[in-house]
N, CA, C and O atoms as a MOPAC input file, in Angstrom:
PM7 MOZYME 1SCF
protein

 N     14.96300 1    51.30100 1     4.85400 1
 C     15.19700 1    50.27400 1     5.55400 1
 C     16.57700 1    50.53200 1     5.73100 1
 O     17.35100 1    50.97900 1     4.88400 1
 N     16.85000 1    50.17600 1     7.03300 1
 C     18.27700 1    49.97000 1     7.38700 1
 C     19.25700 1    48.65700 1     7.46200 1
 O     18.70500 1    47.72000 1     8.03900 1
 N     20.38500 1    48.42300 1     7.07700 1
 C     20.94700 1    47.41100 1     6.38400 1
 C     21.12400 1    46.20100 1     7.77600 1
 O     21.92000 1    45.28000 1     7.59500 1
 N     20.49300 1    46.25900 1     8.87500 1
 C     19.81100 1    45.49600 1     9.91700 1
 C     18.22500 1    45.11800 1     9.36500 1
 O     17.97000 1    43.95800 1     9.04000 1
 N     17.56600 1    45.79900 1     9.31700 1
 C     16.30900 1    45.31000 1     8.67200 1
 C     16.43000 1    44.81200 1     7.34500 1
 O     15.58500 1    43.95800 1     7.07600 1
 N     17.40200 1    45.15000 1     6.24300 1
 C     17.20300 1    44.17500 1     5.34200 1
 C     17.82900 1    42.73900 1     5.43500 1
 O     17.42800 1    41.78900 1     4.76200 1
 N     18.98200 1    42.67800 1     6.45600 1
 C     19.52800 1    41.55200 1     6.95300 1
 C     18.01400 1    40.57600 1     7.22000 1
 O     17.61800 1    39.72900 1     6.42000 1
 N     17.47100 1    40.85700 1     8.24100 1
 C     16.25200 1    40.30100 1     9.17300 1
 C     15.08300 1    40.05500 1     8.15900 1
 O     14.18600 1    39.28200 1     8.49600 1
 N     15.04700 1    40.63100 1     7.01100 1
 C     14.04100 1    40.14300 1     5.99300 1
 C     14.51700 1    39.02900 1     5.19500 1
 O     13.85800 1    38.00600 1     5.01000 1
 N     15.75000 1    39.26000 1     4.69500 1
 C     16.48300 1    38.11700 1     4.45100 1
 C     16.35700 1    36.88200 1     4.88900 1
 O     15.80300 1    35.96500 1     4.28300 1
 N     16.89600 1    36.82900 1     6.01200 1
 C     16.77100 1    35.86000 1     6.77200 1
 C     15.56600 1    35.12600 1     6.92400 1
 O     15.44100 1    34.06200 1     6.31800 1
 N     14.53000 1    35.62200 1     7.76500 1
 C     13.10800 1    35.44100 1     7.83000 1
 C     12.04400 1    34.99100 1     6.63300 1
 O     11.03300 1    34.30200 1     6.77200 1
 N     12.61600 1    35.63500 1     5.31400 1
 C     12.41700 1    35.17900 1     4.20400 1
 C     12.74700 1    33.68500 1     3.85500 1
 O     12.00400 1    32.88400 1     3.28800 1
 N     14.19100 1    33.45700 1     4.37800 1
 C     14.94200 1    32.14900 1     3.61700 1
 C     13.94600 1    31.02100 1     4.60800 1
 O     13.41600 1    30.02300 1     4.12000 1
 N     13.84900 1    31.35500 1     5.83700 1
 C     13.41400 1    30.19500 1     6.98000 1
 C     12.00300 1    30.01000 1     6.46900 1
 O     11.29000 1    29.00700 1     6.50400 1
 N     11.74900 1    31.33200 1     5.94100 1
 C      9.72300 1    30.64500 1     5.70200 1
 C      9.92300 1    29.93200 1     4.34800 1
 O      9.42300 1    28.81100 1     4.25700 1
 N     10.52600 1    30.38700 1     3.37900 1
 C     11.20100 1    29.52300 1     2.12500 1
 C     11.04700 1    27.78600 1     2.60900 1
 O     10.21900 1    26.89900 1     2.40000 1
 N     12.20100 1    27.89100 1     3.27500 1
 C     12.50900 1    26.24800 1     4.43300 1
 C     11.31400 1    25.76000 1     4.53400 1
 O     10.95500 1    24.84700 1     3.79100 1
 N     10.35400 1    26.39300 1     5.64900 1
 C      9.59500 1    25.69700 1     6.06400 1
 C      8.21000 1    25.51000 1     5.42700 1
 O      7.36400 1    24.71800 1     5.84300 1
 N      8.05800 1    26.42000 1     4.25000 1
 C      7.23300 1    25.87200 1     3.23200 1
 C      7.63100 1    24.23000 1     2.79000 1
 O      7.10500 1    23.11900 1     2.85600 1
 N      8.65500 1    24.72600 1     2.39900 1
 C      9.16400 1    23.46700 1     1.33800 1
 C      9.40100 1    22.10100 1     2.27600 1
 O      9.59100 1    21.08600 1     1.60700 1
 N      9.41400 1    21.94700 1     3.56100 1
 C      9.57000 1    21.07000 1     4.54900 1
 C      8.17900 1    20.43600 1     4.81800 1
 O      7.81400 1    19.26100 1     4.81100 1
 N      7.65700 1    21.36000 1     5.00700 1
 C      6.33400 1    21.24200 1     5.10600 1
 C      5.81100 1    20.31500 1     3.88100 1
 O      5.55900 1    19.11700 1     4.01600 1
 N      5.67800 1    21.06200 1     2.62500 1
 C      5.39700 1    20.07900 1     1.27300 1
 C      6.11400 1    18.78100 1     0.98200 1
 O      5.71600 1    17.93900 1     0.17700 1
 N      7.17300 1    18.70500 1     1.69100 1
 C      7.89400 1    17.52600 1     1.51500 1
 C      7.18000 1    16.69200 1     2.25500 1
 O      6.62100 1    15.81100 1     1.60300 1
 N      6.98200 1    16.67300 1     3.60700 1
 C      6.28400 1    15.44000 1     4.72000 1
 C      4.66900 1    15.19900 1     4.02400 1
 O      4.17800 1    14.07100 1     3.98100 1
 N      4.00300 1    16.32200 1     3.54100 1
 C      2.95100 1    15.88700 1     2.87300 1
 C      3.06200 1    14.98100 1     1.81400 1
 O      2.45300 1    13.91300 1     1.86500 1
 N      3.97400 1    15.36600 1     0.57800 1
 C      3.68600 1    14.19900 1    -0.09800 1
 C      4.55400 1    12.67200 1     0.34900 1
 O      4.19700 1    11.54000 1     0.02300 1
 N      5.60900 1    12.99000 1     1.06800 1
 C      5.81700 1    11.56400 1     1.29400 1
 C      4.56500 1    10.86100 1     2.67900 1
 O      4.40600 1     9.71000 1     3.08800 1
 N      4.08200 1    11.79200 1     2.94900 1
 C      2.86400 1    11.44200 1     3.62600 1
 C      1.75600 1    10.26000 1     2.58400 1
 O      1.36100 1     9.09400 1     2.61600 1
 N      1.67900 1    11.04900 1     2.04000 1
 C      0.74800 1    10.61500 1     0.85900 1
 C      1.20800 1     9.12400 1     0.20100 1
 O      0.35100 1     8.29900 1    -0.11700 1
 N      2.39800 1     8.91500 1     0.06200 1
 C      2.59400 1     7.55700 1    -0.49300 1
 C      3.38700 1     6.34300 1     0.29000 1
 O      4.23700 1     5.48000 1     0.06800 1
 N      2.69900 1     6.75400 1     1.16600 1
 C      2.88800 1     5.71500 1     2.35600 1
 C      2.09100 1     4.28800 1     2.20400 1
 O      0.89100 1     4.28600 1     1.93000 1
 N      2.67300 1     3.33600 1     2.35700 1
 C      1.62500 1     2.06300 1     2.54200 1
 C      1.76800 1     0.81600 1     3.08900 1
 O      2.80000 1     0.15700 1     2.96800 1
 N      0.56400 1     0.36600 1     3.82400 1
 C      1.18100 1    -0.09600 1     5.31100 1
 C      1.32300 1    -1.60500 1     4.59200 1
 O      0.83400 1    -1.64200 1     3.46300 1
 N      2.01100 1    -3.04600 1     5.14800 1
 C      2.20700 1    -3.76400 1     4.82400 1
 C      1.09800 1    -4.97400 1     5.58300 1
 O      1.15200 1    -5.19000 1     6.79300 1
 N      0.22000 1    -5.62000 1     4.75900 1
 C     -0.64700 1    -6.15400 1     5.62300 1
 C     -0.60400 1    -7.85400 1     4.92200 1
 O     -0.04900 1    -8.08900 1     3.84900 1
 N     -1.21700 1    -8.79600 1     5.66900 1
 C     -1.06500 1   -10.03000 1     5.36100 1
 C     -2.85500 1   -10.43600 1     5.24300 1
 O     -3.72200 1    -9.67800 1     5.67900 1
 N     -3.04600 1   -11.31100 1     4.80100 1
 C     -4.58700 1   -11.42700 1     4.68600 1
 C     -5.34600 1   -11.71800 1     5.75700 1
 O     -6.52500 1   -11.37100 1     5.70300 1
 N     -4.85700 1   -12.41000 1     6.96100 1
 C     -5.57000 1   -12.25500 1     8.17500 1
 C     -5.73600 1   -11.25600 1     8.76900 1
 O     -6.72700 1   -10.91300 1     9.41500 1
 N     -3.95300 1   -10.25600 1     8.44400 1
 C     -4.16800 1    -9.15900 1     9.35300 1
 C     -5.42100 1    -8.29100 1     8.90600 1
 O     -5.78700 1    -7.40700 1     9.68000 1
 N     -5.98900 1    -8.44600 1     7.91600 1
 C     -6.63000 1    -7.09200 1     7.22800 1
 C     -8.34000 1    -7.42600 1     8.40400 1
 O     -8.81300 1    -6.47200 1     9.02000 1
 N     -8.95600 1    -8.75100 1     8.49300 1
 C    -10.04300 1    -9.14400 1     9.32800 1
 C     -9.90900 1    -8.05600 1    10.94300 1
 O    -10.82600 1    -7.84200 1    11.73500 1
 N     -8.65600 1    -7.60400 1    11.01300 1
 C     -8.25900 1    -6.80700 1    12.62300 1
 C     -8.48000 1    -5.75900 1    12.29800 1
 O     -9.32200 1    -5.05100 1    12.85200 1
 N     -7.76200 1    -5.40200 1    11.30400 1
 C     -7.69200 1    -3.65800 1    10.97000 1
 C     -8.81600 1    -3.13800 1    10.37000 1
 O     -9.61300 1    -3.89000 1     9.80900 1
 N     -9.01300 1    -1.74300 1    10.42500 1
 C     -9.90900 1    -0.89900 1     9.70300 1
 C     -9.14400 1    -0.48300 1     8.40500 1
 O     -8.38000 1     0.46700 1     8.57200 1
 N     -9.20700 1    -1.06600 1     7.00200 1
 C     -8.67400 1    -0.58700 1     5.92200 1
 C     -9.92400 1     0.01200 1     5.38400 1
 O    -11.02700 1    -0.51800 1     5.51900 1
 N     -9.74600 1     0.96300 1     4.86300 1
 C    -11.26500 1     1.63000 1     3.88700 1
 C    -10.80600 1     1.74700 1     2.41300 1
 O     -9.74100 1     2.08500 1     1.89600 1
 N    -11.94200 1     1.36300 1     1.95300 1
 C    -11.89300 1     1.68100 1     1.17600 1
 C    -10.73300 1     2.60900 1    -0.14300 1
 O    -10.68400 1     3.83600 1    -0.05000 1
 N    -10.10900 1     2.08100 1    -0.98200 1
 C     -9.25600 1     3.50700 1    -1.58100 1
 C     -7.94100 1     3.39700 1    -0.57300 1
 O     -6.86900 1     3.81200 1    -1.01300 1
 N     -7.98500 1     2.97400 1     0.45700 1
 C     -6.64300 1     3.33400 1     1.03300 1
 C     -5.36500 1     2.42100 1     0.58500 1
 O     -5.37000 1     1.20200 1     0.75500 1
 N     -4.57000 1     2.93000 1     0.15800 1
 C     -3.26500 1     2.42200 1    -0.04000 1
 C     -2.59500 1     1.35900 1     0.64300 1
 O     -2.32100 1     1.55700 1     1.82700 1
 N     -2.23500 1     0.11300 1     0.04400 1
 C     -1.80200 1    -0.75500 1     1.18400 1
 C     -0.91000 1    -1.57800 1     0.04900 1
 O     -1.07200 1    -1.62700 1    -1.17000 1
 N      0.13500 1    -2.23500 1     0.93200 1
 C      0.75100 1    -3.50300 1     0.30700 1
 C      0.20300 1    -4.57000 1     0.58500 1
 O      0.25100 1    -4.52900 1     1.81500 1
 N     -0.40900 1    -5.73800 1     0.26400 1
 C     -0.69200 1    -6.90600 1     0.43100 1
 C     -0.11300 1    -8.15400 1     0.29600 1
 O     -0.20300 1    -8.42200 1    -0.90200 1
 N      0.39500 1    -9.00100 1     0.83900 1
 C      1.88500 1   -10.13800 1     0.90100 1
 C      0.82100 1   -11.25900 1     1.25900 1
 O     -0.18500 1   -11.22700 1     1.96900 1
 N      1.43200 1   -12.29500 1     0.48300 1
 C      1.17100 1   -13.93600 1     0.77900 1
 C      1.62200 1   -14.87900 1     0.14500 1
 O      2.81900 1   -14.98500 1    -0.12300 1
 N      0.81100 1   -15.63700 1    -0.16300 1
 C      0.90600 1   -16.99100 1    -1.32000 1
 C      0.15800 1   -16.99800 1    -1.93600 1
 O     -0.96200 1   -17.02000 1    -1.42500 1
 N      0.29900 1   -16.98100 1    -3.87600 1
 C     -0.65500 1   -17.12000 1    -4.51800 1
 C     -1.01000 1   -18.21200 1    -4.16700 1
 O     -0.17400 1   -19.09300 1    -3.96600 1
 N     -2.77100 1   -18.49300 1    -3.95400 1
 C     -3.86300 1   -19.80600 1    -3.86500 1
 C     -3.99600 1   -20.73000 1    -4.57300 1
 O     -4.97500 1   -20.64900 1    -5.31600 1
 N     -3.39500 1   -21.61600 1    -4.65900 1
 C     -3.79100 1   -22.57000 1    -5.68100 1
 C     -5.06300 1   -22.93700 1    -5.92400 1
 O     -5.98400 1   -23.16900 1    -5.14100 1
 N     -4.98000 1   -22.97700 1    -7.68600 1
 C     -6.29400 1   -22.77200 1    -8.14800 1
 C     -7.28200 1   -22.39300 1    -8.29500 1
 O     -8.36300 1   -22.82200 1    -8.69900 1
 N     -6.57100 1   -20.81000 1    -7.65400 1
 C     -7.08400 1   -19.32600 1    -8.09900 1
 C     -6.91900 1   -18.59300 1    -9.32700 1
 O     -7.83800 1   -17.86800 1    -9.71000 1
 N     -5.50300 1   -18.73300 1   -10.20600 1
 C     -5.05400 1   -17.94400 1   -10.94100 1
 C     -5.97200 1   -17.73000 1   -12.07100 1
 O     -5.99100 1   -18.71400 1   -12.81100 1
 N     -6.99000 1   -16.45700 1   -12.57500 1
 C     -7.86900 1   -16.74100 1   -13.86800 1
 C     -7.44600 1   -15.89400 1   -14.52100 1
 O     -7.26200 1   -14.75400 1   -14.09400 1
 N     -7.13000 1   -16.37900 1   -16.03300 1
 C     -6.89300 1   -15.01700 1   -16.57800 1
 C     -8.31100 1   -14.40100 1   -17.32900 1
 O     -9.41700 1   -14.93900 1   -17.38700 1
 N     -7.95900 1   -13.33700 1   -17.77200 1
 C     -9.07900 1   -12.54100 1   -18.77100 1
 C     -8.48900 1   -12.40200 1   -19.95300 1
 O     -7.61000 1   -13.03700 1   -20.53600 1
 N     -9.39900 1   -11.05100 1   -20.31900 1
 C     -8.66000 1   -10.32800 1   -21.87300 1
 C     -7.67800 1    -9.78300 1   -21.18900 1
 O     -7.48500 1    -9.46000 1   -20.01700 1
 N     -6.95700 1    -9.74500 1   -22.42900 1
 C     -5.84000 1    -9.48500 1   -22.57900 1
 C     -5.18300 1    -9.53900 1   -21.50100 1
 O     -4.81800 1   -10.68200 1   -21.22500 1
 N     -4.79500 1    -8.50800 1   -20.55800 1
 C     -3.72100 1    -8.68000 1   -19.64700 1
 C     -4.23900 1    -8.99500 1   -18.00900 1
 O     -3.67100 1    -9.21100 1   -16.93800 1
 N     -5.55000 1    -8.89300 1   -18.45600 1
 C     -6.06900 1    -8.67500 1   -16.88500 1
 C     -6.07500 1   -10.30900 1   -16.01400 1
 O     -6.27500 1   -11.32000 1   -16.68600 1
 N     -5.86400 1   -10.40200 1   -14.66000 1
 C     -5.35700 1   -11.44100 1   -14.04100 1
 C     -6.19800 1   -11.21500 1   -13.04900 1
 O     -6.45500 1   -10.01700 1   -12.93300 1
 N     -6.93000 1   -12.17000 1   -11.99900 1
 C     -7.50700 1   -12.23600 1   -11.01700 1
 C     -7.06000 1   -13.82900 1   -10.05900 1
 O     -7.18600 1   -14.95800 1   -10.53300 1
 N     -6.63700 1   -13.57300 1    -8.92400 1
 C     -5.96200 1   -14.49800 1    -8.20600 1
 C     -6.25600 1   -13.99400 1    -6.90800 1
 O     -6.49200 1   -12.84000 1    -6.54900 1
 N     -6.17700 1   -15.53400 1    -5.98100 1
 C     -6.23600 1   -15.22700 1    -4.54700 1
 C     -4.59700 1   -15.09000 1    -3.73800 1
 O     -3.46400 1   -15.45900 1    -4.04500 1
 N     -5.16600 1   -14.39800 1    -2.63800 1
 C     -3.71800 1   -14.26200 1    -1.93600 1
 C     -4.17500 1   -14.51200 1    -0.07300 1
 O     -4.83800 1   -13.97000 1     0.81200 1
 N     -3.00600 1   -16.08900 1    -0.37800 1
 C     -3.23600 1   -16.33500 1     1.15000 1
 C     -2.51700 1   -16.26300 1     1.95900 1
 O     -1.45900 1   -15.76500 1     1.57500 1
 N     -2.54200 1   -16.59800 1     3.26800 1
 C     -1.54900 1   -16.87900 1     4.83900 1
 C     -2.23700 1   -17.97300 1     5.20300 1
 O     -2.54000 1   -18.03100 1     6.39500 1
 N     -2.60700 1   -18.96400 1     4.41900 1
 C     -3.69400 1   -19.91600 1     4.99500 1
 C     -4.43600 1   -19.51100 1     5.97100 1
 O     -4.87200 1   -20.60100 1     6.34200 1
 N     -4.94100 1   -18.68400 1     6.71700 1
 C     -5.91500 1   -18.10800 1     7.71600 1
 C     -6.99800 1   -17.49000 1     6.52000 1
 O     -8.06900 1   -18.07400 1     6.35600 1
 N     -6.74600 1   -16.59700 1     5.91400 1
 C     -7.70500 1   -16.17000 1     4.86000 1
 C     -7.19000 1   -15.90700 1     3.72700 1
 O     -6.01400 1   -15.99000 1     3.37400 1
 N     -8.33100 1   -15.50600 1     3.02000 1
 C     -8.17000 1   -15.44800 1     1.74300 1
 C     -8.57100 1   -13.88200 1     0.91400 1
 O     -9.72000 1   -13.45100 1     1.00800 1
 N     -7.61800 1   -13.19500 1     0.20200 1
 C     -8.50600 1   -11.98900 1    -0.43800 1
 C     -8.35400 1   -12.22300 1    -2.15600 1
 O     -7.36100 1   -12.74400 1    -2.66300 1
 N     -9.15700 1   -11.88800 1    -2.67900 1
 C     -9.38900 1   -12.12500 1    -3.86100 1
 C     -8.39600 1   -10.59000 1    -4.33800 1
 O     -8.35200 1    -9.52200 1    -3.72800 1
 N     -7.68500 1   -10.98000 1    -5.61800 1
 C     -6.92400 1    -9.82200 1    -6.25400 1
 C     -6.91900 1    -9.60900 1    -7.61400 1
 O     -6.68900 1   -10.55500 1    -8.36700 1
 N     -7.19200 1    -8.23700 1    -8.14100 1
 C     -7.41800 1    -8.04700 1    -9.56000 1
 C     -6.05900 1    -7.43300 1   -10.55600 1
 O     -5.79500 1    -6.24800 1   -10.35500 1
 N     -5.78600 1    -7.66600 1   -10.88900 1
 C     -4.47000 1    -7.19500 1   -11.79200 1
 C     -4.19800 1    -6.81600 1   -13.16400 1
 O     -3.59600 1    -7.63400 1   -13.85900 1
 N     -4.55200 1    -5.68800 1   -13.67400 1
 C     -4.24500 1    -5.57500 1   -15.43900 1
 C     -2.90300 1    -4.91700 1   -16.02900 1
 O     -2.72000 1    -3.74700 1   -16.36700 1
 N     -2.23600 1    -5.73700 1   -16.04900 1
 C     -0.90500 1    -6.09100 1   -16.45100 1
 C      0.08000 1    -7.19300 1   -17.08800 1
 O     -0.37700 1    -8.11400 1   -17.76500 1
 N      1.10400 1    -7.08700 1   -16.90100 1
 C      1.64200 1    -8.13000 1   -17.27300 1
 C      2.55600 1    -8.34400 1   -15.66000 1
 O      3.10100 1    -7.53100 1   -14.91300 1
 N      2.38000 1    -9.88900 1   -15.60800 1
 C      2.83300 1   -10.13900 1   -14.97100 1
 C      4.17300 1   -10.39100 1   -14.31200 1
 O      4.95500 1    -9.68800 1   -14.95100 1
 N      4.84000 1   -11.02400 1   -13.37500 1
 C      6.62000 1   -11.41500 1   -13.19600 1
 C      6.94000 1   -12.87700 1   -14.21800 1
 O      6.17300 1   -13.83800 1   -14.28400 1
 N      7.75600 1   -12.79800 1   -14.67700 1
 C      7.88700 1   -14.41500 1   -15.03500 1
 C      7.74000 1   -15.24900 1   -14.17600 1
 O      7.11200 1   -16.28300 1   -14.40500 1
 N      8.17000 1   -15.04100 1   -13.25600 1
 C      8.40100 1   -16.02600 1   -11.81000 1
 C      6.93400 1   -16.25300 1   -10.93800 1
 O      6.89000 1   -16.85500 1    -9.86500 1
 N      5.74300 1   -15.64500 1   -11.62700 1
 C      4.55200 1   -15.55500 1   -10.70600 1
 C      4.08700 1   -16.92300 1   -11.47700 1
 O      4.28900 1   -17.41900 1   -12.58600 1
 N      3.23500 1   -17.32100 1   -10.10400 1
 C      3.01500 1   -19.01000 1   -10.42700 1
 C      2.45200 1   -19.11700 1    -8.88400 1
 O      2.81500 1   -18.33400 1    -8.00600 1
 N      1.43000 1   -20.28900 1    -8.64800 1
 C      0.60600 1   -20.66500 1    -7.38400 1
 C      1.88800 1   -20.91200 1    -6.69000 1
 O      3.09100 1   -20.94000 1    -6.95000 1
 N      0.94500 1   -21.10800 1    -5.51500 1
 C      2.04500 1   -21.22100 1    -4.04500 1
 C      2.87800 1   -20.55500 1    -3.91800 1
 O      3.45100 1   -20.75300 1    -2.84600 1
 N      3.45300 1   -19.49600 1    -4.72800 1
 C      4.84800 1   -18.89800 1    -4.46600 1
 C      4.38600 1   -17.44800 1    -3.83700 1
 O      3.24300 1   -16.99300 1    -3.83800 1
 N      5.67200 1   -16.79300 1    -3.25600 1
 C      5.62400 1   -15.56900 1    -2.73700 1
 C      5.48600 1   -14.68600 1    -3.53300 1
 O      6.11500 1   -14.60900 1    -4.58800 1
 N      4.34300 1   -13.61500 1    -3.00300 1
 C      3.79500 1   -12.52800 1    -3.96300 1
 C      3.36500 1   -11.35200 1    -2.68800 1
 O      2.93800 1   -11.50500 1    -1.54400 1
 N      3.70200 1   -10.16100 1    -3.49200 1
 C      3.48100 1    -8.81900 1    -2.35800 1
 C      2.81800 1    -8.11900 1    -3.74600 1
 O      3.08500 1    -8.17000 1    -4.94600 1
 N      1.91300 1    -7.50900 1    -3.00100 1
 C      0.91100 1    -6.74500 1    -4.50200 1
 C      0.76400 1    -4.96800 1    -3.57800 1
 O      0.91600 1    -4.62400 1    -2.40600 1
 N      0.50000 1    -4.43200 1    -4.51300 1
 C      0.22800 1    -2.84200 1    -3.54000 1
 C     -0.98500 1    -2.38400 1    -4.70000 1
 O     -1.23100 1    -2.89000 1    -5.79500 1
 N     -1.36200 1    -1.70100 1    -4.28900 1
 C     -2.89700 1    -1.26500 1    -4.41900 1
 C     -3.89300 1    -0.95600 1    -3.60000 1
 O     -3.34300 1    -0.78600 1    -2.51100 1
 N     -5.03800 1    -0.78100 1    -3.47600 1
 C     -6.10200 1    -0.28800 1    -3.15900 1
 C     -8.03600 1    -1.41200 1    -3.18700 1
 O     -8.64100 1    -1.77300 1    -4.19700 1
 N     -8.42300 1    -1.62400 1    -1.78300 1
 C     -9.70400 1    -2.33500 1    -2.23100 1
 C    -10.35900 1    -1.46100 1    -2.39000 1
 O    -10.40400 1    -0.39600 1    -1.77400 1
 N    -11.27700 1    -2.03200 1    -3.72900 1
 C    -12.15900 1    -1.37100 1    -3.97900 1
 C    -13.49000 1    -1.28000 1    -3.50600 1
 O    -13.61000 1    -1.80500 1    -2.39900 1
 N    -14.68900 1    -0.71900 1    -4.03400 1
 C    -15.87300 1    -0.94800 1    -2.97600 1
 C    -16.65600 1    -2.05400 1    -3.26000 1
 O    -17.83100 1    -2.01500 1    -2.89500 1
 N    -16.09400 1    -3.38100 1    -4.04300 1
 C    -16.29200 1    -4.88500 1    -3.93000 1
 C    -16.05300 1    -5.67500 1    -2.87200 1
 O    -16.65400 1    -6.62200 1    -2.36500 1
 N    -14.86200 1    -4.98700 1    -2.59300 1
 C    -14.02400 1    -6.09400 1    -1.49400 1
 C    -13.19600 1    -6.88000 1    -2.08200 1
 O    -12.59400 1    -7.84800 1    -1.61700 1
 N    -13.17100 1    -6.20800 1    -3.67000 1
 C    -11.80400 1    -6.88100 1    -3.96000 1
 C    -10.44300 1    -6.25800 1    -4.39200 1
 O    -10.39100 1    -5.42800 1    -5.30100 1
 N     -9.35700 1    -6.67900 1    -3.72100 1
 C     -8.24300 1    -5.72600 1    -3.90300 1
 C     -7.54600 1    -5.07100 1    -5.88500 1
 O     -7.24900 1    -5.84200 1    -6.79800 1
 N     -7.50400 1    -3.93600 1    -5.93000 1
 C     -7.31800 1    -3.74200 1    -7.14200 1
 C     -6.00100 1    -3.60500 1    -7.14500 1
 O     -5.65500 1    -2.53900 1    -6.63500 1
 N     -5.07100 1    -4.31900 1    -7.54800 1
 C     -3.50200 1    -4.31200 1    -7.76500 1
 C     -2.96800 1    -3.38400 1    -8.76700 1
 O     -3.34700 1    -3.49500 1    -9.93200 1
 N     -2.18100 1    -2.53800 1    -8.45100 1
 C     -1.70200 1    -1.81800 1    -9.54900 1
 C      0.16300 1    -1.76800 1   -10.19600 1
 O      0.69500 1    -1.18300 1   -11.13900 1
 N      0.83800 1    -2.99400 1    -8.78100 1
 C      2.17200 1    -3.89500 1    -9.17600 1
 C      1.79300 1    -5.14100 1    -7.89800 1
 O      1.13600 1    -5.08400 1    -6.85900 1
 N      2.47600 1    -6.10600 1    -8.49800 1
 C      2.45200 1    -7.48800 1    -8.49400 1
 C      3.91700 1    -7.91500 1    -8.25800 1
 O      4.59100 1    -7.87800 1    -9.28800 1
 N      4.60600 1    -8.33700 1    -7.07700 1
 C      6.15900 1    -8.85400 1    -7.07200 1
 C      6.11200 1    -9.85700 1    -6.58700 1
 O      5.39600 1   -10.19900 1    -5.64600 1
 N      7.25400 1   -10.77100 1    -7.46000 1
 C      6.88800 1   -12.27400 1    -7.22400 1
 C      8.42400 1   -12.88600 1    -6.83200 1
 O      9.34800 1   -12.54900 1    -7.57100 1
 N      8.64600 1   -13.57300 1    -5.94600 1
 C      9.74700 1   -14.04500 1    -5.69500 1
 C     10.89000 1   -14.67100 1    -6.67600 1
 O     10.62200 1   -15.55200 1    -7.49300 1
 N     12.12800 1   -14.14800 1    -6.51400 1
 C     13.07000 1   -14.34700 1    -8.02500 1
 C     13.91500 1   -15.81600 1    -7.98000 1
 O     14.22700 1   -16.54200 1    -8.92300 1
 N     14.07300 1   -15.91800 1    -7.07500 1
 C     15.09100 1   -17.33400 1    -6.80700 1
 C     14.25200 1   -18.42400 1    -6.04100 1
 O     13.16200 1   -18.18100 1    -5.52500 1
 N     15.02700 1   -19.95500 1    -6.01500 1
 C     14.53200 1   -20.75500 1    -5.40400 1
 C     14.03700 1   -20.21300 1    -3.40900 1
 O     12.92100 1   -20.33500 1    -2.90300 1
 N     15.24600 1   -19.67900 1    -2.76000 1
 C     15.06000 1   -19.32200 1    -1.56900 1
 C     15.05400 1   -18.04200 1    -1.16100 1
 O     15.78000 1   -17.74000 1    -0.21400 1
 N     14.30800 1   -17.13100 1    -1.73900 1
 C     13.49500 1   -15.42200 1    -1.94300 1
 C     12.31600 1   -15.46800 1    -1.85300 1
 O     11.64000 1   -16.01500 1    -2.72400 1
 N     11.81100 1   -14.92800 1    -0.82300 1
 C     10.70400 1   -14.57700 1    -0.11300 1
 C     10.75300 1   -13.20500 1     0.47200 1
 O     11.64100 1   -12.88700 1     1.26400 1
 N      9.81200 1   -12.39200 1     0.09200 1
 C      9.69200 1   -10.66000 1     0.89300 1
 C      9.97800 1   -11.36400 1     2.22200 1
 O      9.67200 1   -12.54200 1     2.40800 1
 N     10.58700 1   -10.58400 1     3.15200 1
 C     10.80400 1   -10.43100 1     4.65400 1
 C      9.87500 1   -10.31200 1     5.57000 1
 O      9.76200 1   -10.58800 1     6.76500 1
 N      9.19200 1    -9.80800 1     4.69100 1
 C      7.69600 1    -9.37400 1     5.37900 1
 C      6.88300 1   -10.33700 1     5.29700 1
 O      6.19900 1   -10.87200 1     6.16900 1
 N      6.96400 1   -10.50000 1     4.41800 1
 C      5.76800 1   -12.16800 1     3.84600 1
 C      6.35000 1   -13.38000 1     4.53700 1
 O      5.48400 1   -14.19300 1     4.86200 1
 N      7.91100 1   -13.80200 1     4.92400 1
 C      8.18600 1   -14.82800 1     5.54800 1
 C      8.12200 1   -14.37800 1     6.79700 1
 O      7.86700 1   -15.34500 1     7.51500 1
 N      8.23100 1   -13.34000 1     7.46500 1
 C      8.14600 1   -13.41400 1     8.79500 1
 C      6.82900 1   -13.76100 1     9.25200 1
 O      6.52900 1   -14.07400 1    10.40400 1
 N      6.24000 1   -13.69900 1     8.48400 1
 C      4.70600 1   -13.63300 1     8.93800 1
 C      4.16400 1   -14.81200 1     8.61600 1
 O      3.23500 1   -15.29200 1     9.26600 1
 N      4.71300 1   -15.40700 1     7.54500 1
 C      4.48000 1   -16.96100 1     7.64000 1
 C      5.22400 1   -17.67200 1     8.95300 1
 O      4.79600 1   -18.70400 1     9.47100 1
 N      5.79800 1   -17.32200 1     9.17300 1
 C      6.20300 1   -17.68400 1    10.82100 1
 C      6.11600 1   -17.93600 1    11.57700 1
 O      6.34900 1   -18.98200 1    12.18200 1
 N      5.44100 1   -16.31000 1    11.98000 1
 C      4.72100 1   -15.94300 1    13.04900 1
 C      3.61500 1   -17.01200 1    12.86200 1
 O      3.70500 1   -17.75600 1    13.83900 1
 N      2.67300 1   -17.40200 1    12.10200 1
 C      1.52900 1   -18.17800 1    11.72500 1
 C      1.46700 1   -19.68900 1    11.70000 1
 O      0.44100 1   -20.34800 1    11.86700 1
 N      2.63000 1   -20.14600 1    11.48300 1
 C      3.41600 1   -21.55200 1    11.87400 1
 C      3.02200 1   -21.89100 1    10.81500 1
 O      2.87500 1   -23.11200 1    10.87200 1
 N      2.62100 1   -21.33700 1     9.36400 1
 C      2.85800 1   -22.05400 1     7.95800 1
 C      3.85500 1   -21.94900 1     7.21500 1
 O      3.61500 1   -22.12900 1     6.02100 1
 N      5.27300 1   -21.63900 1     7.59000 1
 C      6.37400 1   -21.20300 1     7.02600 1
 C      7.05000 1   -22.74900 1     6.48200 1
 O      7.28200 1   -23.60400 1     7.33700 1
 N      7.31300 1   -23.00200 1     5.15900 1
 C      8.17500 1   -24.55000 1     5.09800 1
 C      9.27200 1   -23.66100 1     4.43700 1
 O      9.40500 1   -22.52200 1     3.98900 1
 N      9.87900 1   -24.63900 1     4.59400 1
 C     11.77300 1   -24.12400 1     4.18500 1
 C     11.99500 1   -25.24400 1     2.79200 1
 O     13.06800 1   -25.27700 1     2.19100 1

């Protein structure tokens, strides 16, 4: 092989390596994407069981049910629709009824949202931006 051919093979090998690394990065990031929905939005969208999403809204009053160990079930509402959520883990200290919450997970085959993380508001003025904007759009925002 001539010197020019060696140089070209190294350049093409480097470009192929970069192309494969870029492709794998995009595939990995695409699998971690989770879309944000409010309970009322789920009626219009086609969310398949097992598809990972973020569900936000208010914890519906009177729906929190504590089970064995760290199991908890509750309803998330935007006052137009309610979604039943099941979570097995330790809830944030400020988790309570009629407070803003964002859960992340997927719907099970029975239609219950199986959350693997729960985020609650952390002080008197905070609510996740997506939740607050969506509640304002629907006219149920309370200052």
